[in-house]
Biopython code that builds the backbone (N, CA, C, O; Angstrom):
import numpy as np
from Bio.PDB.StructureBuilder import StructureBuilder

atoms = [
    (1, "UNK", "N", (108.804, 88.510, 48.570)),
    (1, "UNK", "CA", (108.215, 87.936, 49.768)),
    (1, "UNK", "C", (107.161, 86.887, 49.395)),
    (1, "UNK", "O", (107.082, 85.830, 50.021)),
    (2, "UNK", "N", (106.365, 87.183, 48.387)),
    (2, "UNK", "CA", (105.347, 86.229, 47.952)),
    (2, "UNK", "C", (105.994, 84.947, 47.451)),
    (2, "UNK", "O", (105.523, 83.843, 47.726)),
    (3, "UNK", "N", (107.080, 85.116, 46.714)),
    (3, "UNK", "CA", (107.785, 83.936, 46.208)),
    (3, "UNK", "C", (108.338, 83.075, 47.335)),
    (3, "UNK", "O", (108.261, 81.848, 47.276)),
    (4, "UNK", "N", (108.891, 83.708, 48.354)),
    (4, "UNK", "CA", (109.446, 82.949, 49.480)),
    (4, "UNK", "C", (108.337, 82.259, 50.271)),
    (4, "UNK", "O", (108.505, 81.124, 50.717)),
    (5, "UNK", "N", (107.213, 82.938, 50.446)),
    (5, "UNK", "CA", (106.085, 82.300, 51.155)),
    (5, "UNK", "C", (105.521, 81.132, 50.360)),
    (5, "UNK", "O", (105.129, 80.118, 50.938)),
    (6, "UNK", "N", (105.479, 81.266, 49.038)),
    (6, "UNK", "CA", (105.035, 80.143, 48.209)),
    (6, "UNK", "C", (106.024, 78.981, 48.337)),
    (6, "UNK", "O", (105.626, 77.820, 48.426)),
    (7, "UNK", "N", (107.295, 79.308, 48.343)),
    (7, "UNK", "CA", (108.323, 78.283, 48.526)),
    (7, "UNK", "C", (108.142, 77.573, 49.865)),
    (7, "UNK", "O", (108.232, 76.348, 49.936)),
    (8, "UNK", "N", (107.885, 78.347, 50.934)),
    (8, "UNK", "CA", (107.690, 77.731, 52.250)),
    (8, "UNK", "C", (106.424, 76.885, 52.304)),
    (8, "UNK", "O", (106.381, 75.872, 53.003)),
    (9, "UNK", "N", (105.403, 77.294, 51.573)),
    (9, "UNK", "CA", (104.144, 76.532, 51.585)),
    (9, "UNK", "C", (104.318, 75.189, 50.896)),
    (9, "UNK", "O", (103.827, 74.172, 51.386)),
    (10, "UNK", "N", (105.004, 75.176, 49.776)),
    (10, "UNK", "CA", (105.102, 73.940, 48.985)),
    (10, "UNK", "C", (106.347, 73.130, 49.346)),
    (10, "UNK", "O", (106.255, 71.916, 49.530)),
    (11, "UNK", "N", (107.489, 73.770, 49.449)),
    (11, "UNK", "CA", (108.735, 73.047, 49.708)),
    (11, "UNK", "C", (109.386, 73.565, 50.983)),
    (11, "UNK", "O", (110.309, 74.376, 50.921)),
    (12, "UNK", "N", (108.926, 73.118, 52.106)),
    (12, "UNK", "CA", (109.469, 73.547, 53.390)),
    (12, "UNK", "C", (110.760, 72.782, 53.685)),
    (12, "UNK", "O", (110.755, 71.556, 53.792)),
    (13, "UNK", "N", (111.860, 73.516, 53.814)),
    (13, "UNK", "CA", (113.129, 72.856, 54.112)),
    (13, "UNK", "C", (113.359, 72.834, 55.624)),
    (13, "UNK", "O", (112.663, 73.517, 56.376)),
    (14, "UNK", "N", (114.330, 72.051, 56.054)),
    (14, "UNK", "CA", (114.596, 71.876, 57.489)),
    (14, "UNK", "C", (115.051, 73.177, 58.150)),
    (14, "UNK", "O", (114.679, 73.467, 59.287)),
    (15, "UNK", "N", (115.848, 73.944, 57.437)),
    (15, "UNK", "CA", (116.356, 75.195, 57.993)),
    (15, "UNK", "C", (115.216, 76.150, 58.333)),
    (15, "UNK", "O", (115.188, 76.705, 59.431)),
    (16, "UNK", "N", (114.274, 76.353, 57.408)),
    (16, "UNK", "CA", (113.140, 77.247, 57.645)),
    (16, "UNK", "C", (112.219, 76.683, 58.721)),
    (16, "UNK", "O", (111.688, 77.429, 59.544)),
    (17, "UNK", "N", (112.036, 75.386, 58.714)),
    (17, "UNK", "CA", (111.170, 74.750, 59.725)),
    (17, "UNK", "C", (111.736, 74.956, 61.127)),
    (17, "UNK", "O", (110.987, 75.265, 62.054)),
    (18, "UNK", "N", (113.055, 74.787, 61.295)),
    (18, "UNK", "CA", (113.679, 74.964, 62.607)),
    (18, "UNK", "C", (113.708, 76.438, 63.027)),
    (18, "UNK", "O", (113.451, 76.765, 64.185)),
    (19, "UNK", "N", (114.023, 77.319, 62.079)),
    (19, "UNK", "CA", (114.145, 78.732, 62.404)),
    (19, "UNK", "C", (112.796, 79.364, 62.773)),
    (19, "UNK", "O", (112.695, 80.066, 63.779)),
    (20, "UNK", "N", (111.770, 79.117, 61.965)),
    (20, "UNK", "CA", (110.465, 79.739, 62.182)),
    (20, "UNK", "C", (109.515, 78.873, 63.013)),
    (20, "UNK", "O", (108.403, 79.298, 63.325)),
    (21, "UNK", "N", (109.946, 77.667, 63.370)),
    (21, "UNK", "CA", (109.138, 76.730, 64.141)),
    (21, "UNK", "C", (107.793, 76.478, 63.453)),
    (21, "UNK", "O", (106.729, 76.585, 64.064)),
    (22, "UNK", "N", (107.876, 76.141, 62.159)),
    (22, "UNK", "CA", (106.677, 75.911, 61.356)),
    (22, "UNK", "C", (106.241, 74.460, 61.444)),
    (22, "UNK", "O", (107.056, 73.556, 61.635)),
    (23, "UNK", "N", (104.949, 74.259, 61.302)),
    (23, "UNK", "CA", (104.408, 72.896, 61.303)),
    (23, "UNK", "C", (104.638, 72.268, 59.932)),
    (23, "UNK", "O", (104.610, 72.950, 58.908)),
    (24, "UNK", "N", (104.860, 70.980, 59.933)),
    (24, "UNK", "CA", (105.049, 70.264, 58.680)),
    (24, "UNK", "C", (103.677, 69.829, 58.163)),
    (24, "UNK", "O", (103.029, 68.965, 58.752)),
    (25, "UNK", "N", (103.251, 70.424, 57.078)),
    (25, "UNK", "CA", (101.933, 70.122, 56.508)),
    (25, "UNK", "C", (102.049, 68.989, 55.500)),
    (25, "UNK", "O", (103.076, 68.856, 54.835)),
    (26, "UNK", "N", (101.005, 68.167, 55.378)),
    (26, "UNK", "CA", (101.028, 67.118, 54.354)),
    (26, "UNK", "C", (101.068, 67.736, 52.952)),
    (26, "UNK", "O", (100.553, 68.832, 52.735)),
    (27, "UNK", "N", (101.683, 67.024, 52.009)),
    (27, "UNK", "CA", (101.841, 67.552, 50.649)),
    (27, "UNK", "C", (100.501, 67.793, 49.969)),
    (27, "UNK", "O", (100.365, 68.760, 49.220)),
    (28, "UNK", "N", (99.508, 66.939, 50.210)),
    (28, "UNK", "CA", (98.193, 67.144, 49.588)),
    (28, "UNK", "C", (97.594, 68.482, 50.030)),
    (28, "UNK", "O", (97.005, 69.200, 49.222)),
    (29, "UNK", "N", (97.743, 68.808, 51.295)),
    (29, "UNK", "CA", (97.217, 70.064, 51.808)),
    (29, "UNK", "C", (97.993, 71.254, 51.238)),
    (29, "UNK", "O", (97.410, 72.300, 50.954)),
    (30, "UNK", "N", (99.291, 71.093, 51.074)),
    (30, "UNK", "CA", (100.109, 72.162, 50.484)),
    (30, "UNK", "C", (99.680, 72.442, 49.049)),
    (30, "UNK", "O", (99.559, 73.601, 48.652)),
    (31, "UNK", "N", (99.451, 71.394, 48.275)),
    (31, "UNK", "CA", (99.002, 71.583, 46.899)),
    (31, "UNK", "C", (97.599, 72.195, 46.863)),
    (31, "UNK", "O", (97.297, 73.010, 45.991)),
    (32, "UNK", "N", (96.749, 71.805, 47.805)),
    (32, "UNK", "CA", (95.420, 72.387, 47.894)),
    (32, "UNK", "C", (95.518, 73.892, 48.184)),
    (32, "UNK", "O", (94.817, 74.689, 47.561)),
    (33, "UNK", "N", (96.384, 74.281, 49.126)),
    (33, "UNK", "CA", (96.586, 75.706, 49.417)),
    (33, "UNK", "C", (97.112, 76.455, 48.201)),
    (33, "UNK", "O", (96.656, 77.561, 47.912)),
    (34, "UNK", "N", (98.058, 75.869, 47.491)),
    (34, "UNK", "CA", (98.612, 76.503, 46.304)),
    (34, "UNK", "C", (97.534, 76.678, 45.238)),
    (34, "UNK", "O", (97.471, 77.726, 44.594)),
    (35, "UNK", "N", (96.692, 75.675, 45.043)),
    (35, "UNK", "CA", (95.600, 75.780, 44.065)),
    (35, "UNK", "C", (94.608, 76.862, 44.472)),
    (35, "UNK", "O", (94.123, 77.605, 43.619)),
    (36, "UNK", "N", (94.300, 76.960, 45.762)),
    (36, "UNK", "CA", (93.381, 78.005, 46.233)),
    (36, "UNK", "C", (93.972, 79.395, 46.025)),
    (36, "UNK", "O", (93.248, 80.326, 45.673)),
    (37, "UNK", "N", (95.255, 79.546, 46.235)),
    (37, "UNK", "CA", (95.925, 80.838, 46.027)),
    (37, "UNK", "C", (95.862, 81.228, 44.555)),
    (37, "UNK", "O", (95.573, 82.379, 44.230)),
    (38, "UNK", "N", (96.126, 80.282, 43.670)),
    (38, "UNK", "CA", (96.095, 80.567, 42.236)),
    (38, "UNK", "C", (94.672, 80.908, 41.792)),
    (38, "UNK", "O", (94.473, 81.857, 41.033)),
    (39, "UNK", "N", (93.683, 80.143, 42.257)),
    (39, "UNK", "CA", (92.290, 80.434, 41.899)),
    (39, "UNK", "C", (91.832, 81.782, 42.441)),
    (39, "UNK", "O", (91.103, 82.509, 41.766)),
    (40, "UNK", "N", (92.250, 82.111, 43.637)),
    (40, "UNK", "CA", (91.915, 83.414, 44.209)),
    (40, "UNK", "C", (92.551, 84.543, 43.395)),
    (40, "UNK", "O", (91.916, 85.569, 43.148)),
    (41, "UNK", "N", (93.786, 84.353, 42.987)),
    (41, "UNK", "CA", (94.453, 85.358, 42.168)),
    (41, "UNK", "C", (93.717, 85.576, 40.853)),
    (41, "UNK", "O", (93.494, 86.716, 40.446)),
    (42, "UNK", "N", (93.339, 84.490, 40.189)),
    (42, "UNK", "CA", (92.636, 84.594, 38.907)),
    (42, "UNK", "C", (91.280, 85.278, 39.086)),
    (42, "UNK", "O", (90.925, 86.159, 38.303)),
    (43, "UNK", "N", (90.532, 84.886, 40.096)),
    (43, "UNK", "CA", (89.215, 85.484, 40.333)),
    (43, "UNK", "C", (89.337, 86.966, 40.684)),
    (43, "UNK", "O", (88.586, 87.790, 40.164)),
    (44, "UNK", "N", (90.262, 87.302, 41.548)),
    (44, "UNK", "CA", (90.444, 88.696, 41.950)),
    (44, "UNK", "C", (90.897, 89.548, 40.782)),
    (44, "UNK", "O", (90.367, 90.639, 40.573)),
    (45, "UNK", "N", (91.861, 89.075, 40.023)),
    (45, "UNK", "CA", (92.365, 89.827, 38.879)),
    (45, "UNK", "C", (91.261, 90.042, 37.847)),
    (45, "UNK", "O", (91.099, 91.149, 37.334)),
    (46, "UNK", "N", (90.504, 88.995, 37.541)),
    (46, "UNK", "CA", (89.432, 89.107, 36.547)),
    (46, "UNK", "C", (88.358, 90.080, 37.007)),
    (46, "UNK", "O", (87.919, 90.933, 36.236)),
    (47, "UNK", "N", (87.936, 89.959, 38.247)),
    (47, "UNK", "CA", (86.903, 90.845, 38.772)),
    (47, "UNK", "C", (87.359, 92.299, 38.734)),
    (47, "UNK", "O", (86.629, 93.169, 38.258)),
    (48, "UNK", "N", (88.548, 92.561, 39.229)),
    (48, "UNK", "CA", (89.040, 93.933, 39.246)),
    (48, "UNK", "C", (89.261, 94.468, 37.843)),
    (48, "UNK", "O", (88.973, 95.634, 37.574)),
    (49, "UNK", "N", (89.757, 93.653, 36.964)),
    (49, "UNK", "CA", (89.997, 94.086, 35.579)),
    (49, "UNK", "C", (88.694, 94.503, 34.906)),
    (49, "UNK", "O", (88.616, 95.586, 34.327)),
    (50, "UNK", "N", (87.668, 93.650, 34.978)),
    (50, "UNK", "CA", (86.411, 93.954, 34.297)),
    (50, "UNK", "C", (85.607, 95.020, 35.033)),
    (50, "UNK", "O", (84.987, 95.869, 34.391)),
    (51, "UNK", "N", (85.604, 94.996, 36.346)),
    (51, "UNK", "CA", (84.848, 95.994, 37.102)),
    (51, "UNK", "C", (85.447, 97.385, 36.919)),
    (51, "UNK", "O", (84.717, 98.351, 36.696)),
    (52, "UNK", "N", (86.752, 97.489, 37.010)),
    (52, "UNK", "CA", (87.410, 98.788, 36.852)),
    (52, "UNK", "C", (87.211, 99.304, 35.435)),
    (52, "UNK", "O", (87.006, 100.503, 35.245)),
    (53, "UNK", "N", (87.265, 98.438, 34.446)),
    (53, "UNK", "CA", (87.041, 98.846, 33.066)),
    (53, "UNK", "C", (85.602, 99.359, 32.891)),
    (53, "UNK", "O", (85.396, 100.403, 32.273)),
    (54, "UNK", "N", (84.624, 98.648, 33.419)),
    (54, "UNK", "CA", (83.228, 99.070, 33.320)),
    (54, "UNK", "C", (83.016, 100.386, 34.070)),
    (54, "UNK", "O", (82.370, 101.297, 33.552)),
    (55, "UNK", "N", (83.553, 100.488, 35.277)),
    (55, "UNK", "CA", (83.378, 101.693, 36.084)),
    (55, "UNK", "C", (84.037, 102.894, 35.417)),
    (55, "UNK", "O", (83.490, 103.996, 35.460)),
    (56, "UNK", "N", (85.186, 102.704, 34.811)),
    (56, "UNK", "CA", (85.876, 103.792, 34.121)),
    (56, "UNK", "C", (85.050, 104.296, 32.943)),
    (56, "UNK", "O", (84.939, 105.505, 32.740)),
    (57, "UNK", "N", (84.468, 103.383, 32.162)),
    (57, "UNK", "CA", (83.599, 103.796, 31.050)),
    (57, "UNK", "C", (82.396, 104.568, 31.571)),
    (57, "UNK", "O", (82.047, 105.617, 31.029)),
    (58, "UNK", "N", (81.764, 104.058, 32.613)),
    (58, "UNK", "CA", (80.593, 104.722, 33.195)),
    (58, "UNK", "C", (80.960, 106.108, 33.700)),
    (58, "UNK", "O", (80.220, 107.063, 33.463)),
    (59, "UNK", "N", (82.083, 106.236, 34.389)),
    (59, "UNK", "CA", (82.509, 107.506, 34.962)),
    (59, "UNK", "C", (82.800, 108.531, 33.865)),
    (59, "UNK", "O", (82.369, 109.680, 33.958)),
    (60, "UNK", "N", (83.527, 108.118, 32.833)),
    (60, "UNK", "CA", (83.847, 109.048, 31.748)),
    (60, "UNK", "C", (82.600, 109.476, 30.990)),
    (60, "UNK", "O", (82.489, 110.637, 30.596)),
    (61, "UNK", "N", (81.670, 108.567, 30.779)),
    (61, "UNK", "CA", (80.403, 108.915, 30.128)),
    (61, "UNK", "C", (79.632, 109.901, 30.985)),
    (61, "UNK", "O", (79.056, 110.857, 30.467)),
    (62, "UNK", "N", (79.616, 109.681, 32.275)),
    (62, "UNK", "CA", (78.926, 110.580, 33.200)),
    (62, "UNK", "C", (79.538, 111.973, 33.165)),
    (62, "UNK", "O", (78.809, 112.965, 33.157)),
    (63, "UNK", "N", (80.867, 112.064, 33.145)),
    (63, "UNK", "CA", (81.528, 113.359, 33.080)),
    (63, "UNK", "C", (81.200, 114.091, 31.782)),
    (63, "UNK", "O", (80.934, 115.293, 31.797)),
    (64, "UNK", "N", (81.218, 113.373, 30.658)),
    (64, "UNK", "CA", (80.898, 113.981, 29.377)),
    (64, "UNK", "C", (79.447, 114.459, 29.346)),
    (64, "UNK", "O", (79.160, 115.537, 28.825)),
    (65, "UNK", "N", (78.545, 113.673, 29.894)),
    (65, "UNK", "CA", (77.138, 114.064, 29.942)),
    (65, "UNK", "C", (76.959, 115.312, 30.795)),
    (65, "UNK", "O", (76.220, 116.222, 30.419)),
    (66, "UNK", "N", (77.628, 115.358, 31.933)),
    (66, "UNK", "CA", (77.535, 116.537, 32.800)),
    (66, "UNK", "C", (78.112, 117.774, 32.123)),
    (66, "UNK", "O", (77.542, 118.859, 32.239)),
    (67, "UNK", "N", (79.235, 117.629, 31.418)),
    (67, "UNK", "CA", (79.823, 118.767, 30.724)),
    (67, "UNK", "C", (78.870, 119.287, 29.654)),
    (67, "UNK", "O", (78.671, 120.495, 29.525)),
    (68, "UNK", "N", (78.281, 118.370, 28.887)),
    (68, "UNK", "CA", (77.361, 118.760, 27.821)),
    (68, "UNK", "C", (76.133, 119.449, 28.384)),
    (68, "UNK", "O", (75.705, 120.481, 27.865)),
    (69, "UNK", "N", (75.563, 118.890, 29.439)),
    (69, "UNK", "CA", (74.364, 119.506, 30.016)),
    (69, "UNK", "C", (74.692, 120.846, 30.672)),
    (69, "UNK", "O", (73.878, 121.768, 30.622)),
    (70, "UNK", "N", (75.864, 120.968, 31.282)),
    (70, "UNK", "CA", (76.273, 122.246, 31.860)),
    (70, "UNK", "C", (76.465, 123.309, 30.783)),
    (70, "UNK", "O", (76.069, 124.459, 30.970)),
    (71, "UNK", "N", (77.070, 122.932, 29.662)),
    (71, "UNK", "CA", (77.251, 123.880, 28.561)),
    (71, "UNK", "C", (75.904, 124.321, 28.014)),
    (71, "UNK", "O", (75.688, 125.508, 27.772)),
    (72, "UNK", "N", (74.997, 123.372, 27.817)),
    (72, "UNK", "CA", (73.671, 123.710, 27.295)),
    (72, "UNK", "C", (72.934, 124.631, 28.260)),
    (72, "UNK", "O", (72.264, 125.571, 27.833)),
    (73, "UNK", "N", (73.052, 124.370, 29.538)),
    (73, "UNK", "CA", (72.400, 125.206, 30.540)),
    (73, "UNK", "C", (72.997, 126.614, 30.537)),
    (73, "UNK", "O", (72.261, 127.596, 30.642)),
    (74, "UNK", "N", (74.313, 126.722, 30.420)),
    (74, "UNK", "CA", (74.946, 128.033, 30.387)),
    (74, "UNK", "C", (74.511, 128.825, 29.156)),
    (74, "UNK", "O", (74.245, 130.023, 29.248)),
    (75, "UNK", "N", (74.440, 128.163, 28.014)),
    (75, "UNK", "CA", (74.013, 128.838, 26.783)),
    (75, "UNK", "C", (72.572, 129.305, 26.915)),
    (75, "UNK", "O", (72.243, 130.419, 26.507)),
    (76, "UNK", "N", (71.713, 128.471, 27.478)),
    (76, "UNK", "CA", (70.311, 128.847, 27.676)),
    (76, "UNK", "C", (70.205, 130.037, 28.612)),
    (76, "UNK", "O", (69.438, 130.962, 28.343)),
    (77, "UNK", "N", (70.947, 130.036, 29.691)),
    (77, "UNK", "CA", (70.908, 131.156, 30.637)),
    (77, "UNK", "C", (71.430, 132.439, 30.001)),
    (77, "UNK", "O", (70.867, 133.511, 30.222)),
    (78, "UNK", "N", (72.490, 132.344, 29.221)),
    (78, "UNK", "CA", (73.019, 133.529, 28.546)),
    (78, "UNK", "C", (72.023, 134.070, 27.530)),
    (78, "UNK", "O", (71.858, 135.282, 27.396)),
    (79, "UNK", "N", (71.365, 133.172, 26.820)),
    (79, "UNK", "CA", (70.384, 133.609, 25.825)),
    (79, "UNK", "C", (69.192, 134.276, 26.493)),
    (79, "UNK", "O", (68.640, 135.225, 25.935)),
    (80, "UNK", "N", (68.780, 133.820, 27.656)),
    (80, "UNK", "CA", (67.641, 134.407, 28.350)),
    (80, "UNK", "C", (68.019, 135.735, 29.007)),
    (80, "UNK", "O", (67.193, 136.645, 29.066)),
    (81, "UNK", "N", (69.242, 135.861, 29.498)),
    (81, "UNK", "CA", (69.659, 137.070, 30.200)),
    (81, "UNK", "C", (69.988, 138.219, 29.253)),
    (81, "UNK", "O", (69.756, 139.380, 29.590)),
    (82, "UNK", "N", (70.511, 137.920, 28.108)),
    (82, "UNK", "CA", (70.932, 138.990, 27.201)),
    (82, "UNK", "C", (69.752, 139.503, 26.382)),
    (82, "UNK", "O", (68.798, 138.776, 26.106)),
    (83, "UNK", "N", (69.845, 140.766, 26.005)),
    (83, "UNK", "CA", (68.814, 141.359, 25.160)),
    (83, "UNK", "C", (69.132, 140.988, 23.727)),
    (83, "UNK", "O", (70.297, 141.007, 23.331)),
    (84, "UNK", "N", (68.137, 140.656, 22.954)),
    (84, "UNK", "CA", (68.412, 140.309, 21.563)),
    (84, "UNK", "C", (68.824, 141.563, 20.778)),
    (84, "UNK", "O", (68.168, 142.602, 20.851)),
    (85, "UNK", "N", (69.888, 141.443, 20.055)),
    (85, "UNK", "CA", (70.383, 142.565, 19.257)),
    (85, "UNK", "C", (69.734, 142.527, 17.887)),
    (85, "UNK", "O", (69.596, 141.469, 17.272)),
    (86, "UNK", "N", (69.342, 143.693, 17.425)),
    (86, "UNK", "CA", (68.774, 143.772, 16.079)),
    (86, "UNK", "C", (69.762, 144.463, 15.177)),
    (86, "UNK", "O", (70.674, 145.146, 15.643)),
    (87, "UNK", "N", (69.586, 144.290, 13.915)),
    (87, "UNK", "CA", (70.514, 144.880, 12.957)),
    (87, "UNK", "C", (70.415, 146.401, 12.991)),
    (87, "UNK", "O", (71.433, 147.090, 12.924)),
    (88, "UNK", "N", (69.213, 146.922, 13.093)),
    (88, "UNK", "CA", (69.060, 148.378, 13.066)),
    (88, "UNK", "C", (69.644, 149.015, 14.318)),
    (88, "UNK", "O", (70.210, 150.105, 14.239)),
    (89, "UNK", "N", (69.522, 148.370, 15.458)),
    (89, "UNK", "CA", (70.078, 148.969, 16.670)),
    (89, "UNK", "C", (71.599, 148.979, 16.642)),
    (89, "UNK", "O", (72.220, 149.863, 17.232)),
    (90, "UNK", "N", (72.195, 148.032, 15.979)),
    (90, "UNK", "CA", (73.645, 148.022, 15.920)),
    (90, "UNK", "C", (74.169, 148.981, 14.857)),
    (90, "UNK", "O", (75.331, 149.385, 14.917)),
    (91, "UNK", "N", (73.339, 149.353, 13.887)),
    (91, "UNK", "CA", (73.782, 150.252, 12.833)),
    (91, "UNK", "C", (73.539, 151.725, 13.155)),
    (91, "UNK", "O", (74.154, 152.591, 12.534)),
    (92, "UNK", "N", (72.683, 152.023, 14.083)),
    (92, "UNK", "CA", (72.371, 153.417, 14.393)),
    (92, "UNK", "C", (73.282, 153.946, 15.479)),
    (92, "UNK", "O", (73.792, 153.183, 16.300)),
    (93, "UNK", "N", (73.483, 155.240, 15.483)),
    (93, "UNK", "CA", (74.279, 155.853, 16.529)),
    (93, "UNK", "C", (73.355, 156.334, 17.653)),
    (93, "UNK", "O", (72.165, 156.020, 17.648)),
    (94, "UNK", "N", (73.874, 157.068, 18.585)),
    (94, "UNK", "CA", (73.094, 157.472, 19.734)),
    (94, "UNK", "C", (71.955, 158.427, 19.369)),
    (94, "UNK", "O", (70.982, 158.530, 20.116)),
    (95, "UNK", "N", (72.056, 159.114, 18.256)),
    (95, "UNK", "CA", (70.989, 160.033, 17.840)),
    (95, "UNK", "C", (69.921, 159.350, 17.008)),
    (95, "UNK", "O", (68.937, 159.982, 16.622)),
    (96, "UNK", "N", (70.097, 158.097, 16.734)),
    (96, "UNK", "CA", (69.115, 157.355, 15.945)),
    (96, "UNK", "C", (69.339, 157.491, 14.454)),
    (96, "UNK", "O", (68.450, 157.167, 13.667)),
    (97, "UNK", "N", (70.532, 157.975, 14.042)),
    (97, "UNK", "CA", (70.848, 158.141, 12.631)),
    (97, "UNK", "C", (71.766, 157.000, 12.178)),
    (97, "UNK", "O", (72.503, 156.417, 12.973)),
    (98, "UNK", "N", (71.699, 156.709, 10.911)),
    (98, "UNK", "CA", (72.564, 155.670, 10.341)),
    (98, "UNK", "C", (73.955, 156.140, 10.155)),
    (98, "UNK", "O", (74.805, 155.384, 9.686)),
]
sb = StructureBuilder()
sb.init_structure("model")
sb.init_model(0)
sb.init_chain("A")
sb.init_seg("    ")
for serial, (resi, resn, name, xyz) in enumerate(atoms, 1):
    if name == "N":
        sb.init_residue(resn, " ", resi, " ")
    sb.init_atom(name, np.array(xyz, "f"), 0.0, 1.0, " ", f" {name:<3s}", serial, name[0])
structure = sb.get_structure()
């Protein structure tokens, strides 16, 4: 569809003009429209390419930072909640004998 619209913009034939009742634009204006379309495509593609690349890096870094901080927080909470085990308590039985 884009190709056909570009064709109609630059090279309008009699058949398409009669069928769609299109206005006949001067060639200078047609070339100006074509140049604007190409420049818009280049600007849009470049912006999206670099912005999406930057945003993806930022997002992945943010996820990794959150995972690391969540792990550190979980380890800290587990260390605070659990009782420290000593060697003697793990070696003795319920009667306090080795």
